[in-house]
C-alpha positions in Angstrom: 82.4 111.7 100.7 82.1 112.2 96.9 84.2 114.4 94.5 83.2 115.1 90.9 85.2 116.3 87.9 83.4 116.3 84.6 82.0 112.8 84.1 84.3 111.3 86.8 83.5 110.6 90.4 85.7 109.6 93.3 84.0 108.2 96.4 85.4 107.0 99.7 82.3 104.8 100.3 83.3 101.2 100.5 79.8 100.0 99.7 80.2 101.3 96.1 83.5 99.5 95.4 83.4 96.6 92.9 85.7 94.1 94.7 85.6 91.7 91.7 86.9 94.4 89.4 89.6 95.5 91.9 90.6 91.8 92.3 90.7 91.3 88.5 92.9 94.3 88.0 95.3 93.6 90.9 95.6 89.9 90.2 96.1 90.1 86.4 97.3 93.6 85.5 99.4 94.8 88.4 103.0 94.0 89.0 102.7 94.2 92.8 99.7 91.9 93.5 99.8 89.3 90.7 97.8 86.2 91.7 96.4 87.8 94.8 93.4 85.8 96.0 89.9 87.4 96.0 89.5 87.0 99.8 92.8 88.8 100.4 91.6 91.7 98.3 88.4 91.8 100.3 90.3 91.8 103.6 92.6 94.6 102.4 89.5 96.7 101.5 88.0 96.0 104.9 91.1 97.1 106.7 91.8 100.3 104.7 90.5 103.7 103.8 89.5 103.2 100.2 88.8 105.4 97.2 87.0 104.3 94.1 87.0 106.2 90.8 83.9 105.9 88.6 82.9 106.9 85.1 79.1 106.9 84.7 78.8 104.4 87.6 81.5 102.0 86.3 84.5 101.6 88.5 87.7 102.6 86.6 90.2 103.2 89.4 91.1 102.5 93.0 93.5 103.4 95.8 93.6 102.5 99.5 95.4 103.9 102.5 96.4 101.5 105.3 96.3 103.8 108.4 95.9 104.2 112.1 94.1 107.5 111.2 96.4 109.4 113.5 100.1 109.2 112.7 100.8 107.0 109.7 99.4 106.2 106.2 100.7 103.6 103.7 99.3 104.3 100.2 98.7 101.1 98.3 97.0 99.5 95.2 96.7 102.8 93.3 95.5 102.3 89.7 93.5 103.8 86.9 92.2 101.5 84.1 94.3 101.7 81.0 91.4 102.9 78.9 91.2 106.1 81.0 94.8 107.0 81.5 96.3 110.3 80.1 93.4 112.4 81.5 95.1 113.5 84.7 92.9 111.1 86.8 95.7 109.6 88.9 96.8 113.1 89.8 93.3 114.1 90.8 92.9 110.8 92.8 96.1 111.7 94.7 94.9 115.3 95.3 91.7 113.9 96.8 93.5 111.3 99.0 96.1 113.8 100.3 93.4 116.4 101.2 90.9 113.9 102.7 90.0 115.2 106.2 90.5 111.8 107.9 94.0 111.5 106.5 95.5 114.7 107.9 98.3 115.3 110.4 100.3 112.2 109.8 103.9 112.2 110.8 104.7 109.8 108.0 103.3 108.6 104.7 104.9 105.7 102.8 104.4 103.9 99.5 106.2 101.6 97.2 106.4 102.1 93.4 108.4 100.8 90.5 107.4 103.3 87.9 105.3 106.2 89.2 107.9 108.3 91.0 107.0 111.5 89.1 103.4 111.3 90.1 104.1 110.8 93.8 106.9 113.4 94.0 104.3 116.1 93.1 102.7 115.3 96.5 105.9 115.4 98.5 106.9 111.8 98.4 110.7 111.2 98.2 113.1 108.4 98.5 114.0 107.4 102.1 116.8 109.5 103.5 118.1 106.6 105.7 116.9 103.4 104.0 119.0 101.3 106.4 116.6 102.3 109.1 113.6 100.7 107.4 113.2 96.9 107.5 110.7 94.6 106.0 109.7 91.0 105.4 109.0 90.2 101.8 107.3 87.0 100.8 107.2 87.1 97.0 105.2 83.9 96.6 102.6 84.3 99.3 99.7 84.7 96.8 100.7 81.6 94.8 100.8 79.6 98.1 97.3 80.9 99.0 95.8 80.0 95.6 97.7 76.7 95.2 99.6 78.1 92.2 103.1 76.8 91.2 106.2 78.5 92.6 
């Protein structure tokens, strides 16, 4: 599917994604995926519902949803290139994702963010009511180990 707003396009077609651009952004400009290997990015794209944002054919944003397509969605790797921020594009990207016909009827959506709470609150996201019920394994150095970087 494709959505258009002025000169900007959002597409859920994986074949249009620029995996090298996504990798470059995630590995060097994000706080959550620093040093992520290219092959890991490719596998994450393969295993997710993905959304690319484009300006005259050039990719300028990305988001993906890790999902079973029935009950649960985890929103991940959401970004808009710094040169295109302040235009309401992240809000539009979220509107498209949350209205996507293949992502409806979930009992639970989740995400993690350090600094975009106000954006996600507009779409109903809120802090966990009972955080002690949620558990996780966090391996902060996993990408450094995969790429042979120092710890």
